[in-house]
N, C-alpha and C positions, 0 to 999 in steps of 0.2 A: 612228600618228606616228612618225617616227623622233626618238629622244632629240638634244633640244637642250641647249646646255652654253653659261652665261655664267659669266664670273668678276669681282669685282668686291671691294672694299675699303669698308667702312663707317667714316664720315668721323665726327668729331664731331658736327659740324652736322647730320649725317644722326639720330645719334641723340638729339640735342637737338629735333629738329622731330618727329620720332616720339613724343619723351615729353610734349612739349608739345600734340599732336595727340589723344594718348589722354587725359591726364589732362584737359583741359578736354571732350573730346567727354564725359566722364559727368558734367561738372557746367554744363551747357549755360546752364540756366536759371540760375544764378548768375551765369555769365560775362555774359550778355546784360544781367540787372538793374543786377549792378553797372557796366559800361559805360552803360548806359542813365541810372543815378545819375550818373555823372560830366558825361554830357553834358547832362543837365537843369541841374544845378548850374552848368555854365559857362554855359549861356544863360540862366538866372536871375540869375544873378551879373553879365552884361553888361546887362541891362534893368535890375536896380538901379541899376549905376552910371550910366546914363543916364537916370536918371528919377526922381523924389520919392519911390519906393517903400523901405520899409527892409529891410533884407536880414533873413531868418526865419532866428531862431536854430537851431532844429531842423536846419535845413537843412545846416548845415556838420557837425554829427553825423552825420548821415546819411551825407552824402558822405564824411567821415574813415572811417565803416566800413566802406564801399566800397573805398576805397583799401588801407585796413589788409587787408581781404581778397584782394584784388588782391597786394598787395606777399607776403602771405604764400603763396599758392599758388605764385607765382615763386621764394620762398625756398627751399621746397622741393622745387620740381622741381629748382633748380640744385643745391642740396645732392646730390640724386640723381645727378645727372649728375656732379657730380666726386667723389664714392665709387666710380661705376661706371667711370670714365674712369683712378680709381687702381688699381683691382684687379687681380690677376693675371690673374683669368680673363676678363678683356673682349674684343670681339673687335674694338675700335677698330683700324684700321690693319692689318689681319689679311686676309690673300687669304682668301675665299670662293668655293667653286665651287658653280653652281648648274647641276642637270642636271633636265629633264622632260619629260614628255611628256602629252600629253592627259588622262590621268587619275593621274599620279603623278608626285610632285618629292622629289627628294635633295637636301641641303645638307651640305657637307662644308668644313670648317676646318682643314686640315693640318697649323697650326702649335699649334693647342692639342688635336688629334687628336679634334675633333667631328666626329660622322657622325651623321643623322638622315634618314629617310624615310619617305613615309607617302601616302596617296590625298588626292587634292582633296575627295573626296565624304567622307573623315573629318575634315575640318575644321571647326570651329565657325562661323567669319568670317576673312573678308580686308576690308581698306580698301586703294582706292588714292589717295593724296594726290598733292599737287603735286610732291612730292619723291620717296616711295619708294610700294613695294607694303607692306601690315603684313599678313602671313596668319597668321594664328592655328592653332596645332597645338594648343592645350588652352585651358581656360580662363585659363589666366596666361601661356603661352610662345609666342613667335610669332618668324617667321623678317622680319628687316626689307631688304628687296630693293630696292636704290636704282633709279629708273628709269632712270639713265644708263647702266646697265649692258648695255641692250639697245637695238640698232638699233631702227631705225623702225619695220622688219617685223615683228621678234621682240617689238618691245613689243607692238603691236597683236593679235600673235598670243598671246602668254601673256594678256592682258586678256581674249580670247576663250573661251581656254580656263578661265579662272576663274569668266565668266560661265556659260559652259556648264555646269561640273562644280558648281559652287555655286549658281548662281540667286541668290535673293533674299539670301543669306548675304554677297553681296559689295557692300558700297558703293562707288560710284565714279560719276564725273558721268555716264559711259558705261550705267551699268546705272540704271535707274530706279527700283528698290528698294533699301533701305538696311536693313542688318541689326541685331537688338538688339544692344548693347552686350555682349561675352561676358564675362559676369562668373564668376568661377570656381566659385562656391558654385553658383548658375543651372547652368553646363554641366556638374558633376558629378553636382547634382541630376538632372537630364535623363538624365545617362547611366546612371545607378543605375535611374531608372525603367524605362527602355528594357532594361536587362538581368532587372530584375526581370519584364516583362511577356515576355521570350524565355522565362525560367526557367518561367513560369507555363505560356506552352504547349506547352513541352517536357512538361511533367508531365502537362498533359493527353492528349498525343498516347501518353505512355507507360501512361496508364490506359486509355487505349482499347485501346492493343496488348496489354493484359494480360485485359481483357473476350473480345477476340477470341481470344484463346489460351484462355479457359476456356469459351467457346462451343463453339468445334471439339473441342477435348478431351473436353466432356460428347456432342457429336453423335455423334464416333466411339467413344463408350463408353471410354476409355483414362482413365487417371490424370494428373494433371501430375507434373513431377517434384516433388521436396520444396521445391527454393525456390521455383520460379514459383508452387507451393499456398500458401506461406506469404505471397510476395508478392502473389499476390491477394488473400488473407487480410487482411492489412494495408491492402492499398487500399481495400478494401470497408468496413473498421472505420473508417478515417479519412473516408471520404465518407459514412458513418453520423452520424460525430461532428459534421462539417461542417455537415451537412442538420439535424442537430436543433439544433446552435449558431444556426444561421440563423434558424430557427424561433422558438426562444426570443428573439432580437434582435430579428424581427419583431413577437412579441408586445409585448416591452419596448417598442418606436416606436409600437406603436399603443395602448398605455396613456399613452404621453407624447403623444400626439396629443389623448387623450381629456383628458387632465390640462389640457393646452395651454388646451383648448376651453374647459373648465368655468373655469378662472383669468380667461378673457377673459371669458367671461360675468359673473364676480362682480366683475370690475373690477381683478382683480391682474395683478402682470407676468408672463405666460407663463413657462415654463422654456424654456431654450434647448434645441433638439432634438439634443443631445450623441448620444442612442441609437442614429438612424440612422448615424451617423458609428462607433459601436460594433460595429453591424451590420455594416457595412464590414468593419471590422478584424476582426471573427468568421470572416465568409468569407476574408479574405485568408489567416485561422490555418490554415482549414481547407485551405486548399489548399497551405499551408507543411509542414502534415502530411503530405499527401499525398506532395510531393515527398520529406520525408525518409522516409518508408517505404522508399520507391522505392531 
């Protein structure tokens, strides 16, 4: 696909709409409860007014709490929008240039010397609202792209690119799946977990390569170079230490299980099985030791 380009400016109304959407999206239950309380109170107040019923006093306090929560959220949002619009680094009213293909997008704002580029597949989530596209580049950062920047054909094309590249990480009325709200801590934790898995896989491959080199050297009747021999010895030592630790942890877990069974038989509250978690921790330490020695 040839590179497509659109230019636009983000208005204060665009920024306000995006902030309200993101803020209340993560507080949907509270919003619905508050609105439900208000509607129920208005109906109840009308019924009381035209009947012989007396007003239930606690309903006033409950409704007041719902109104206070809504006003607090709106006040916080408006203060955030006000501070951002007055900051020197805001993008409101500044020309933005978006270039994209079916796999990558680049955003530039020449007035503040901003430039960012990335693959759609690496972005954690995206949302299409009635007004804009909100494309998250990390757990906290996003591109705000007004829909009016696109022609009708380009709008459909850009949406299809997002659906194809991001799948269920795109929330749109045109996409049946909705992504999990991209919270920074969760996104970073998932990223760290993925990195650790990749490092463990690389460590395993390195161990296999060392073993293969040792086998070939022994088969050919030659000695390994000093560095490779030392690394092989350290790898074996780390594996033996990890195996011993896992065996000890397994024995402790078995002992804990027996203790729990005895506690249940005697009517006492059993211990939590934290030893099983400790076994997993010891196993991961063994893997980290292998990586460190390599």
